[in-house]
Every structure is written in structure tokens, then in C-alpha cells.
N, C-alpha and C positions, 0 to 999 in steps of 0.2 A: 249837151254832153256833160256828165258830171265831171267835177274838177280832178279827182284822182285818175280817171281814165284819160282825160286830156293830158295830164302831167305824164302818164305812162306812155302815151303815144308820141309826145314830143320828145321824151327820153329815147324812145326806140328810133325815132326819126333821125336825131342827132348822132346816135351811136351808129346807124347804117351810113349816114353821110361821112362821118369821120373814117369808118372802115374803108369806105370806097375811096376817100382822099388818100388813105395810107396806102392803098393798092395802087392807085394811079400815080402818085407822087410821094414816094417813100422818103425823100430828102426835102428838107426845108432850109432856108437861109440861116445861118449861124446868129444867134442873137447877140454874142458880143461884137462881131465885126459888121453885122447886118448884111452878110453875104459877100463882102468884098474879099476876104480872106486875109486881110491886113488891117491894122489899125490906121486910121488917117490923122494926120498931125498937120499943123500949120507952121509955115516958117516965119520968119520975123516980119515979112512984108504981109502976112495974113493969107497967103495962097496955100491951097491944100496941097499936101505932101504925103507920099506913101511912108507909113511907118513900119514897125516890126510885124512879122507873120504872126497870125493869130494862132496861139497855142491850143486853144479849145477845139478848133475844127481842123488843126494841121494846115492851115493856109489853102484849104479847099472851098471854104465859104459855105460848105453845106453841113447839115447836122441830120442825123436820123430821127424820125418822128418817134414819139413815145409809143403810139399804137403799134407802129411797125417793128420797134424793138421788142416789144411784148410778144408780138406775133412770131418773130424769129426765135425768141427764147422758147415759146411753146412748141414750135415745129422742130427745133433742134432736140429738145426733151423727148418728144414723141418718137422721132427718128432713132435715138439712141435706145429708147426702151422697147421698140419693135424690130430692132436689127436682128437678124437671124444669128444664132450661135454659130461660130466657125466648126467645121467638121475636122476631123483628124487628117492630117496631111496637107493642110493648107499653109501657105507662106507666112501667115501672121504668127504661127507657133514659134518660129525661129526669132521673130521680132515681137515680143509681148508688149511693146509700148505702142503699137498701132491699134 
């Protein structure tokens, strides 16, 4: 197998595996708190102690994967672009912010 074909195949395989991972597990452990949801500190005796809540993940311990974030952005843009136009007499006319 020539080298460019092998590289293309491996890139396609990696992309499909990552897409499957994003579909099956859209959230991963937060990199800052390592999935705990808070920072770990040690007291004066050296024992582990719970610290402040993680601001990056808002104490959930999870973050959304980049691939899933891009998929959600694309899906939201597509839905907004293909949404049917409202007809006369709908409730949204009285509320233009919807």
C-alpha cells in the first residue's frame, strides 16, 4: 500500500473513531480538576483535602468534547437556517424576540 493511501486511510479511521466517541460519550473529564469538580489541596499534615469548586467546569467535573461542540454548533446553525418562516396570525408576531 503506498504511503499517501495509508495516511489517508489512517486519518479516515481516526476521524470515524473520534466521531463515534463523541456520539457515545459527549462529555470527558475536566482537564483542570481531572474530573473531581474541585481542586485538591493538602492540609498541614499532608492529607488530601477538598479545595474550591472548579470554575472551568462549574463543579461538574465534566467538559464537552471539541468534536461534539462543533457538531452542536453545526446542527444549531442548520436548524436555524432551515426553520420554516412563521405565517400570519402566529403567536410569535406579538413577541418578536422569539
